[in-house]
C-alpha positions as CSV (number, residue, x, y, z in Angstrom):
1,M,51.2,48.1,-59.1
2,K,48.4,48.5,-56.5
3,G,47.3,51.6,-54.7
4,H,49.3,52.7,-51.8
5,A,48.8,54.6,-48.6
6,K,48.8,58.4,-48.7
7,M,52.3,59.7,-47.8
8,D,53.6,63.1,-46.7
9,F,56.7,64.2,-48.7
10,R,56.8,67.8,-47.4
11,S,59.6,67.3,-44.9
12,G,63.2,68.2,-45.6
13,E,65.1,71.4,-46.3
14,R,65.7,73.1,-49.6
15,R,65.7,76.8,-50.4
16,I,66.1,78.6,-53.7
17,E,66.6,82.4,-53.3
18,G,63.5,84.3,-54.3
19,E,61.1,81.4,-54.4
20,S,57.8,81.4,-52.5
21,T,57.3,79.2,-49.5
22,S,54.8,77.1,-51.3
23,M,57.2,76.5,-54.2
24,E,59.9,75.5,-51.8
25,A,57.5,73.0,-50.2
26,L,56.6,71.6,-53.7
27,R,60.2,71.1,-54.6
28,R,60.9,69.3,-51.2
29,Y,57.8,67.2,-51.8
30,L,59.0,66.1,-55.2
31,E,62.6,65.5,-54.1
32,N,61.4,63.3,-51.2
33,A,59.1,61.4,-53.6
34,G,62.0,60.9,-56.0
35,T,60.0,59.7,-58.9
36,A,56.6,60.6,-60.5
37,V,54.1,59.6,-63.1
38,I,52.0,62.7,-63.6
39,S,48.4,62.4,-64.8
40,Y,48.7,65.1,-67.4
41,S,45.8,67.0,-69.1
42,G,47.7,69.9,-70.5
43,G,46.0,72.3,-68.2
44,V,47.7,74.9,-66.0
45,D,47.8,72.7,-62.9
46,S,49.4,69.6,-64.3
47,S,51.7,71.7,-66.5
48,L,53.0,73.5,-63.5
49,L,53.5,70.3,-61.7
50,A,55.3,68.7,-64.7
51,A,57.6,71.7,-65.1
52,V,58.7,71.7,-61.5
53,A,59.1,68.0,-61.4
54,K,61.4,68.1,-64.5
55,E,63.6,70.7,-62.7
56,T,63.5,69.0,-59.3
57,I,63.8,65.3,-60.2
58,P,65.3,65.4,-63.7
59,G,64.9,62.2,-65.6
60,E,62.6,60.7,-62.9
61,A,59.2,62.2,-64.0
62,R,57.0,61.1,-66.8
63,C,53.6,62.4,-68.0
64,V,50.7,60.2,-69.1
65,I,47.7,61.5,-71.0
66,L,44.6,59.4,-70.7
67,D,42.9,59.6,-74.1
68,S,39.2,58.9,-73.7
69,P,36.3,59.9,-76.0
70,L,35.3,62.3,-73.2
71,V,38.2,64.6,-74.1
72,P,38.1,66.7,-77.2
73,R,40.7,65.8,-79.9
74,R,42.1,69.3,-79.8
75,T,42.7,69.1,-76.1
76,I,44.7,65.8,-76.5
77,R,46.8,67.4,-79.3
78,E,47.5,70.5,-77.2
79,A,48.4,68.5,-74.1
80,K,50.9,66.4,-76.0
81,S,52.4,69.5,-77.6
82,R,52.7,71.3,-74.2
83,A,54.4,68.3,-72.6
84,D,56.9,68.2,-75.5
85,L,57.6,71.9,-75.0
86,L,58.2,71.3,-71.3
87,G,60.6,68.6,-72.2
88,V,58.9,65.9,-70.1
89,P,58.6,62.4,-71.5
90,C,54.9,61.9,-72.3
91,E,52.8,58.9,-73.4
92,V,49.2,59.1,-74.7
93,V,47.4,56.0,-73.4
94,P,44.0,54.9,-74.7
95,F,41.3,55.1,-72.1
96,P,38.1,53.4,-73.5
97,I,35.9,54.4,-70.6
98,L,32.7,54.0,-72.7
99,E,33.3,50.2,-72.6
100,D,32.3,50.3,-69.0
101,R,28.7,49.3,-68.9
102,E,28.1,51.2,-65.6
103,F,29.7,54.4,-66.8
104,Y,28.2,54.8,-70.2
105,K,24.8,55.0,-68.6
106,N,26.0,58.4,-67.2
107,P,25.1,57.8,-63.5
108,R,25.5,60.5,-60.8
109,N,28.7,58.8,-59.6
110,R,30.2,58.9,-63.1
111,C,33.2,61.0,-62.0
112,Y,34.1,58.4,-59.3
113,I,33.8,55.5,-61.8
114,C,35.9,57.3,-64.4
115,K,38.6,58.3,-62.0
116,R,38.8,54.8,-60.5
117,H,39.4,53.3,-64.0
118,G,41.8,56.0,-64.9
119,C,43.9,55.6,-61.8
120,A,44.2,51.9,-62.5
121,I,45.7,52.6,-65.9
122,L,48.1,55.2,-64.4
123,L,49.2,52.8,-61.7
124,E,49.8,50.1,-64.3
125,K,51.9,52.5,-66.4
126,A,53.9,53.5,-63.3
127,G,54.6,49.8,-62.7
128,E,55.8,49.4,-66.3
129,Y,58.1,52.5,-65.9
130,G,59.4,51.3,-62.6
131,I,58.2,54.5,-60.9
132,G,56.8,54.4,-57.4
133,H,54.4,57.3,-57.4
134,V,51.4,58.6,-59.4
135,M,50.6,62.3,-59.0
136,D,47.9,64.6,-60.4
137,G,47.3,68.3,-60.6
138,V,44.6,68.6,-57.9
139,N,45.2,71.9,-56.1
140,A,44.1,73.1,-52.6
141,S,41.1,75.0,-54.1
142,D,39.8,71.8,-55.6
143,L,39.5,70.2,-52.1
144,E,36.8,72.8,-51.3
145,E,34.5,71.6,-54.1
146,K,32.5,68.5,-54.7
147,R,34.9,66.3,-56.5
148,P,34.0,62.6,-56.3
149,G,37.0,61.8,-58.5
150,I,39.4,62.9,-55.8
151,R,38.0,60.3,-53.5
152,A,38.7,57.6,-56.1
153,A,42.2,58.9,-56.6
154,D,42.8,58.9,-52.8
155,E,41.6,55.3,-52.6
156,A,44.1,54.4,-55.4
157,G,46.9,56.1,-53.6
158,V,47.4,58.9,-56.1
159,L,49.2,61.9,-54.7
160,H,48.2,65.5,-55.0
161,P,51.4,67.6,-54.5
162,L,49.9,71.0,-55.2
163,A,47.0,70.4,-52.7
164,D,49.3,68.8,-50.1
165,C,51.6,71.9,-50.3
166,G,48.6,74.2,-49.9
167,I,48.9,75.7,-53.4
168,T,45.6,77.2,-54.5
169,K,44.2,77.7,-58.0
170,T,45.0,81.5,-57.8
171,E,48.6,80.7,-56.8
172,V,48.9,78.1,-59.6
173,R,47.9,80.7,-62.1
174,A,50.3,83.3,-60.7
175,L,53.2,80.8,-60.7
176,A,52.4,79.7,-64.3
177,R,52.2,83.3,-65.4
178,A,55.6,84.0,-63.8
179,R,57.0,81.1,-65.8
180,G,55.7,82.5,-69.1
181,F,53.0,79.9,-69.6
182,L,50.8,81.6,-72.3
183,F,47.8,79.5,-71.0
184,W,48.1,80.6,-67.4
185,D,44.6,81.9,-67.4
186,Q,43.0,79.2,-69.5
187,P,39.5,78.3,-68.2
188,S,39.0,74.8,-66.8
189,T,37.5,72.3,-69.2
190,P,35.5,69.6,-67.5
191,C,35.0,66.4,-69.6
192,L,32.3,66.2,-72.2
193,A,30.1,63.9,-70.1
194,T,29.1,67.0,-68.1
195,R,27.2,68.3,-71.1
196,F,24.5,65.6,-70.8
197,P,21.8,65.0,-68.2
198,Y,22.4,62.2,-65.7
199,G,21.0,58.9,-67.0
200,Y,21.5,59.8,-70.7
201,E,23.5,57.0,-72.2
202,L,26.7,58.4,-73.6
203,N,27.8,57.5,-77.1
204,F,30.6,58.5,-79.5
205,E,28.2,60.3,-82.0
206,D,26.8,62.7,-79.4
207,L,30.1,63.4,-77.8
208,R,31.6,64.4,-81.1
209,R,28.6,66.6,-81.9
210,I,29.1,68.5,-78.6
211,E,32.9,68.7,-79.3
212,E,32.3,70.1,-82.8
213,A,29.7,72.6,-81.5
214,E,32.0,73.9,-78.8
215,E,35.0,74.1,-81.1
216,F,32.9,76.2,-83.6
217,L,32.0,78.6,-80.8
218,E,35.6,78.8,-79.6
219,E,36.7,79.6,-83.2
220,C,34.1,82.4,-83.1
221,G,36.0,83.9,-80.1
222,F,33.9,82.6,-77.2
223,L,36.0,81.1,-74.4
224,G,34.9,78.8,-71.5
225,I,31.7,78.0,-73.3
226,R,29.5,74.9,-72.8
227,V,27.0,73.3,-75.1
228,R,24.5,71.2,-73.0
229,M,22.5,68.6,-74.8
230,H,18.8,68.1,-74.0
231,G,17.6,65.6,-76.5
232,N,17.3,67.6,-79.8
233,L,17.9,70.9,-78.1
234,A,21.4,72.5,-77.7
235,R,21.6,74.9,-74.7
236,I,24.5,77.2,-75.0
237,E,26.3,78.7,-72.0
238,V,28.8,81.6,-72.4
239,A,30.2,84.1,-70.0
240,K,27.6,86.7,-69.0
241,G,29.7,89.4,-70.7
242,D,29.4,87.5,-74.0
243,I,25.7,86.8,-74.0
244,V,24.8,89.9,-76.1
245,R,27.6,89.3,-78.5
246,L,26.6,85.7,-79.1
247,A,22.9,86.7,-79.5
248,M,24.0,89.0,-82.3
249,S,25.4,85.9,-84.1
250,A,22.2,83.9,-83.5
251,F,21.6,83.1,-87.1
252,E,25.0,81.6,-87.8
253,V,25.1,79.8,-84.5
254,S,21.6,78.3,-84.9
255,R,22.5,77.2,-88.4
256,K,25.6,75.4,-87.2
257,M,23.7,73.6,-84.4
258,R,21.1,72.5,-87.0
259,D,23.9,71.2,-89.2
260,L,25.1,69.1,-86.3
261,G,21.7,67.6,-85.9
262,F,20.0,69.7,-83.2
263,R,16.5,70.8,-84.0
264,F,16.5,73.6,-81.5
265,C,19.1,76.0,-80.1
266,T,18.8,78.2,-77.1
267,L,21.0,80.6,-75.2
268,D,21.1,80.3,-71.4
269,L,20.6,83.8,-70.0
270,E,22.2,82.8,-66.7
271,G,25.5,82.5,-68.4
272,Q,28.2,79.8,-68.1
273,R,28.3,78.1,-64.7
274,S,29.5,74.8,-63.3
275,G,27.0,72.1,-62.3
276,S,24.1,73.5,-64.3
277,M,23.1,69.9,-65.2
278,E,22.5,69.2,-61.5
279,D,19.2,71.1,-61.9
280,V,18.0,68.8,-64.7
């Protein structure tokens, strides 16, 4: 199955009393599409899309989780569990992106390369299922940010129902909360490649070290954290409101980082922020 031209499925009439205009648009979009393979991460965006797709086109939607070494094991398990709870058929598909000689060198266009390969797998699975459309959880707010992966998805013909219906991240969270999703306010979790400087060759060992370091900090009660790797130094980013609390646990945190093979451990006083590796 090859990529296809971008299509507009927003036309048509369907109203459910009490629903927001954007949700009505999303249901019309899905009804007109008729079938969907959903690129599923377990996050709030793709979960909302999967839930509405199950209701709107029952039996015609499937989720696919791309299982790459860039995604923490816990995230894969949680995503599969959430898909099962939603009642949407879900397949976990291996995604050996580190086998790509261009990608593992961690170039600045890594997101584009990764998404291009991922979309090819999704389109292949859609062909196997006999489903005509691949969709993802990109929302309208994402279009305002620098997202090279979206360009790759567009080139492959992947659809963005939430974005096409004008649904922002804020609205996604509100809709998810109204549905009782306990993870409605879950922070975004960019892939583990973002923890390394551009040009640093990615490998399984370092990815697992970062994964274990962040899992340790999450178990200590810190959410939305990042552990950035600079050679033998681990730079920890937490929310600004958590900086003092983490500093009070400096000995335990530093010891864990040393156990993971880091010689030095530092706390970033600017706090957690997206794109901090752009400055390296």
